[in-house]
VMD Tcl script that builds the backbone (N, CA, C; Angstrom):
set m [mol new atoms 216]
animate dup $m
set s [atomselect $m all]
$s set {name element resname resid chain x y z} {
  {N N MET 1 A 0.837 -1.176 0.000}
  {CA C MET 1 A 0.000 0.000 0.000}
  {C C MET 1 A 0.886 1.245 0.000}
  {N N SER 2 A 0.613 2.153 -0.895}
  {CA C SER 2 A 1.395 3.381 -1.014}
  {C C SER 2 A 0.928 4.400 0.022}
  {N N ARG 3 A 1.899 5.027 0.666}
  {CA C ARG 3 A 1.581 6.053 1.662}
  {C C ARG 3 A 2.141 7.384 1.181}
  {N N ASN 4 A 1.601 7.878 0.091}
  {CA C ASN 4 A 2.028 9.154 -0.460}
  {C C ASN 4 A 0.997 10.219 -0.112}
  {N N SER 5 A 1.493 11.385 0.262}
  {CA C SER 5 A 0.560 12.466 0.559}
  {C C SER 5 A 1.231 13.810 0.331}
  {N N VAL 6 A 0.399 14.799 0.075}
  {CA C VAL 6 A 0.852 16.175 -0.093}
  {C C VAL 6 A 0.017 17.037 0.840}
  {N N SER 7 A 0.685 17.848 1.644}
  {CA C SER 7 A 0.003 18.792 2.527}
  {C C SER 7 A 0.245 20.202 1.987}
  {N N ILE 8 A -0.815 20.970 1.917}
  {CA C ILE 8 A -0.752 22.342 1.420}
  {C C ILE 8 A -1.332 23.260 2.491}
  {N N TRP 9 A -0.658 24.361 2.766}
  {CA C TRP 9 A -1.179 25.354 3.694}
  {C C TRP 9 A -0.563 26.705 3.368}
  {N N SER 10 A -1.014 27.731 4.034}
  {CA C SER 10 A -0.446 29.062 3.833}
  {C C SER 10 A -0.085 29.657 5.188}
  {N N GLU 11 A 0.881 30.559 5.138}
  {CA C GLU 11 A 1.307 31.275 6.337}
  {C C GLU 11 A 1.315 32.763 6.026}
  {N N GLU 12 A 0.963 33.539 7.018}
  {CA C GLU 12 A 0.950 34.988 6.816}
  {C C GLU 12 A 2.367 35.542 6.912}
  {N N ALA 13 A 2.737 36.323 5.908}
  {CA C ALA 13 A 4.048 36.983 5.893}
  {C C ALA 13 A 3.975 38.240 6.758}
  {N N PRO 14 A 5.128 38.795 7.153}
  {CA C PRO 14 A 5.130 40.002 7.998}
  {C C PRO 14 A 4.374 41.188 7.392}
  {N N ASP 15 A 4.299 41.244 6.073}
  {CA C ASP 15 A 3.604 42.370 5.426}
  {C C ASP 15 A 2.106 42.149 5.268}
  {N N GLY 16 A 1.583 41.050 5.815}
  {CA C GLY 16 A 0.146 40.788 5.754}
  {C C GLY 16 A -0.271 39.950 4.557}
  {N N ARG 17 A 0.636 39.717 3.633}
  {CA C ARG 17 A 0.326 38.837 2.501}
  {C C ARG 17 A 0.593 37.395 2.931}
  {N N PHE 18 A 0.420 36.460 2.031}
  {CA C PHE 18 A 0.521 35.037 2.374}
  {C C PHE 18 A 1.505 34.316 1.467}
  {N N VAL 19 A 2.222 33.372 2.042}
  {CA C VAL 19 A 3.074 32.479 1.263}
  {C C VAL 19 A 2.472 31.087 1.330}
  {N N GLY 20 A 2.585 30.364 0.229}
  {CA C GLY 20 A 2.086 29.001 0.182}
  {C C GLY 20 A 3.172 28.037 0.620}
  {N N CYS 21 A 2.781 26.989 1.308}
  {CA C CYS 21 A 3.720 25.990 1.815}
  {C C CYS 21 A 3.227 24.603 1.413}
  {N N TYR 22 A 4.192 23.691 1.254}
  {CA C TYR 22 A 3.808 22.311 0.971}
  {C C TYR 22 A 4.802 21.336 1.587}
  {N N ARG 23 A 4.314 20.131 1.798}
  {CA C ARG 23 A 5.132 19.017 2.289}
  {C C ARG 23 A 4.698 17.776 1.509}
  {N N ILE 24 A 5.674 17.025 1.028}
  {CA C ILE 24 A 5.395 15.798 0.290}
  {C C ILE 24 A 5.961 14.620 1.068}
  {N N LEU 25 A 5.113 13.647 1.321}
  {CA C LEU 25 A 5.536 12.399 1.940}
  {C C LEU 25 A 5.450 11.295 0.895}
  {N N HIS 26 A 6.503 10.474 0.816}
  {CA C HIS 26 A 6.530 9.324 -0.089}
  {C C HIS 26 A 6.787 8.102 0.765}
  {N N GLN 27 A 5.846 7.199 0.792}
  {CA C GLN 27 A 5.913 5.997 1.630}
  {C C GLN 27 A 6.169 6.367 3.089}
  {N N GLY 28 A 5.527 7.444 3.523}
  {CA C GLY 28 A 5.605 7.863 4.914}
  {C C GLY 28 A 6.843 8.664 5.272}
  {N N ILE 29 A 7.736 8.914 4.301}
  {CA C ILE 29 A 8.971 9.661 4.558}
  {C C ILE 29 A 8.891 11.005 3.852}
  {N N GLN 30 A 9.216 12.066 4.567}
  {CA C GLN 30 A 9.184 13.396 3.966}
  {C C GLN 30 A 10.292 13.502 2.926}
  {N N ILE 31 A 9.908 13.836 1.683}
  {CA C ILE 31 A 10.911 13.976 0.624}
  {C C ILE 31 A 11.044 15.420 0.156}
  {N N ALA 32 A 10.092 16.271 0.512}
  {CA C ALA 32 A 10.183 17.673 0.116}
  {C C ALA 32 A 9.311 18.525 1.026}
  {N N GLN 33 A 9.790 19.714 1.282}
  {CA C GLN 33 A 9.002 20.716 1.995}
  {C C GLN 33 A 9.571 22.071 1.608}
  {N N ASP 34 A 8.698 22.990 1.264}
  {CA C ASP 34 A 9.171 24.306 0.844}
  {C C ASP 34 A 8.043 25.311 0.929}
  {N N ARG 35 A 8.392 26.561 0.628}
  {CA C ARG 35 A 7.434 27.668 0.587}
  {C C ARG 35 A 7.568 28.351 -0.762}
  {N N THR 36 A 6.507 29.014 -1.177}
  {CA C THR 36 A 6.600 29.796 -2.405}
  {C C THR 36 A 7.540 30.977 -2.163}
  {N N THR 37 A 8.242 31.383 -3.193}
  {CA C THR 37 A 9.174 32.503 -3.056}
  {C C THR 37 A 8.455 33.839 -3.152}
  {N N ARG 38 A 7.235 33.816 -3.607}
  {CA C ARG 38 A 6.441 35.029 -3.761}
  {C C ARG 38 A 5.302 35.035 -2.743}
  {N N ALA 39 A 4.971 36.208 -2.242}
  {CA C ALA 39 A 3.819 36.348 -1.334}
  {C C ALA 39 A 2.592 36.757 -2.153}
  {N N TYR 40 A 1.420 36.317 -1.716}
  {CA C TYR 40 A 0.169 36.554 -2.434}
  {C C TYR 40 A -0.816 37.296 -1.546}
  {N N ALA 41 A -1.780 37.958 -2.183}
  {CA C ALA 41 A -2.756 38.767 -1.458}
  {C C ALA 41 A -3.722 37.917 -0.636}
  {N N THR 42 A -4.021 36.712 -1.104}
  {CA C THR 42 A -4.993 35.874 -0.398}
  {C C THR 42 A -4.409 34.498 -0.092}
  {N N ARG 43 A -4.969 33.872 0.919}
  {CA C ARG 43 A -4.566 32.501 1.257}
  {C C ARG 43 A -4.810 31.565 0.078}
  {N N ASN 44 A -5.940 31.740 -0.586}
  {CA C ASN 44 A -6.290 30.875 -1.703}
  {C C ASN 44 A -5.226 30.932 -2.802}
  {N N GLU 45 A -4.780 32.132 -3.164}
  {CA C GLU 45 A -3.740 32.278 -4.189}
  {C C GLU 45 A -2.438 31.611 -3.750}
  {N N ALA 46 A -2.071 31.807 -2.501}
  {CA C ALA 46 A -0.832 31.225 -1.976}
  {C C ALA 46 A -0.898 29.706 -1.982}
  {N N GLU 47 A -2.024 29.156 -1.573}
  {CA C GLU 47 A -2.167 27.704 -1.523}
  {C C GLU 47 A -2.227 27.103 -2.924}
  {N N GLU 48 A -2.835 27.808 -3.863}
  {CA C GLU 48 A -2.864 27.329 -5.243}
  {C C GLU 48 A -1.453 27.324 -5.834}
  {N N ALA 49 A -0.661 28.345 -5.534}
  {CA C ALA 49 A 0.732 28.389 -6.003}
  {C C ALA 49 A 1.531 27.248 -5.391}
  {N N ALA 50 A 1.345 26.991 -4.109}
  {CA C ALA 50 A 2.049 25.889 -3.443}
  {C C ALA 50 A 1.630 24.551 -4.043}
  {N N ARG 51 A 0.361 24.407 -4.371}
  {CA C ARG 51 A -0.140 23.167 -4.980}
  {C C ARG 51 A 0.547 22.932 -6.336}
  {N N SER 52 A 0.718 24.004 -7.111}
  {CA C SER 52 A 1.388 23.887 -8.411}
  {C C SER 52 A 2.844 23.481 -8.250}
  {N N VAL 53 A 3.536 24.108 -7.301}
  {CA C VAL 53 A 4.948 23.785 -7.060}
  {C C VAL 53 A 5.089 22.351 -6.560}
  {N N ALA 54 A 4.217 21.939 -5.669}
  {CA C ALA 54 A 4.266 20.572 -5.149}
  {C C ALA 54 A 4.025 19.561 -6.266}
  {N N SER 55 A 3.114 19.882 -7.164}
  {CA C SER 55 A 2.836 18.997 -8.291}
  {C C SER 55 A 4.071 18.846 -9.174}
  {N N LEU 56 A 4.759 19.951 -9.439}
  {CA C LEU 56 A 5.991 19.883 -10.218}
  {C C LEU 56 A 7.054 19.061 -9.492}
  {N N ALA 57 A 7.168 19.242 -8.194}
  {CA C ALA 57 A 8.144 18.480 -7.409}
  {C C ALA 57 A 7.838 16.989 -7.470}
  {N N MET 58 A 6.566 16.634 -7.403}
  {CA C MET 58 A 6.187 15.222 -7.481}
  {C C MET 58 A 6.469 14.669 -8.875}
  {N N ASP 59 A 6.201 15.454 -9.918}
  {CA C ASP 59 A 6.503 15.016 -11.282}
  {C C ASP 59 A 7.998 14.792 -11.448}
  {N N ASN 60 A 8.816 15.711 -10.916}
  {CA C ASN 60 A 10.267 15.563 -11.000}
  {C C ASN 60 A 10.724 14.315 -10.262}
  {N N ARG 61 A 10.118 14.058 -9.129}
  {CA C ARG 61 A 10.465 12.872 -8.348}
  {C C ARG 61 A 10.109 11.612 -9.134}
  {N N SER 62 A 8.938 11.605 -9.757}
  {CA C SER 62 A 8.512 10.444 -10.546}
  {C C SER 62 A 9.451 10.215 -11.723}
  {N N ASN 63 A 9.863 11.295 -12.381}
  {CA C ASN 63 A 10.786 11.169 -13.501}
  {C C ASN 63 A 12.136 10.635 -13.030}
  {N N ALA 64 A 12.602 11.079 -11.877}
  {CA C ALA 64 A 13.864 10.610 -11.337}
  {C C ALA 64 A 13.768 9.126 -10.965}
  {N N ASP 65 A 12.651 8.728 -10.380}
  {CA C ASP 65 A 12.443 7.320 -10.023}
  {C C ASP 65 A 12.474 6.445 -11.272}
  {N N PHE 66 A 11.848 6.916 -12.337}
  {CA C PHE 66 A 11.773 6.156 -13.572}
  {C C PHE 66 A 13.156 6.012 -14.201}
  {N N ALA 67 A 13.978 7.052 -14.117}
  {CA C ALA 67 A 15.307 7.036 -14.735}
  {C C ALA 67 A 16.325 6.245 -13.931}
  {N N SER 68 A 16.079 6.059 -12.658}
  {CA C SER 68 A 17.024 5.370 -11.795}
  {C C SER 68 A 16.878 3.854 -11.903}
  {N N PRO 69 A 17.988 3.130 -12.078}
  {CA C PRO 69 A 17.866 1.672 -12.153}
  {C C PRO 69 A 17.360 1.031 -10.865}
  {N N GLN 70 A 17.609 1.672 -9.718}
  {CA C GLN 70 A 17.125 1.137 -8.449}
  {C C GLN 70 A 15.695 1.561 -8.153}
  {N N GLY 71 A 15.180 2.551 -8.884}
  {CA C GLY 71 A 13.811 3.007 -8.660}
  {C C GLY 71 A 13.680 3.997 -7.531}
  {N N PHE 72 A 14.820 4.634 -7.150}
  {CA C PHE 72 A 14.748 5.678 -6.128}
  {C C PHE 72 A 15.915 6.604 -6.213}
}
mol reanalyze $m
mol bondsrecalc $m
mol representation Tube
mol addrep $m
């Protein structure tokens, strides 16, 4: 059973805008966590940006897994 998950949230920046954050777990182990480099006016915008970045990170991870002879 695969234990992959992505967590998305936002945090308020000192200027009152929001940054998007994400965490990716692969088989229960954290493989990525980061924040957007840009701040957004709303939580929704920040979380959508984080979701996009997390999706790219997962795609890159999948491509790396596929290219590796060991599969990781």
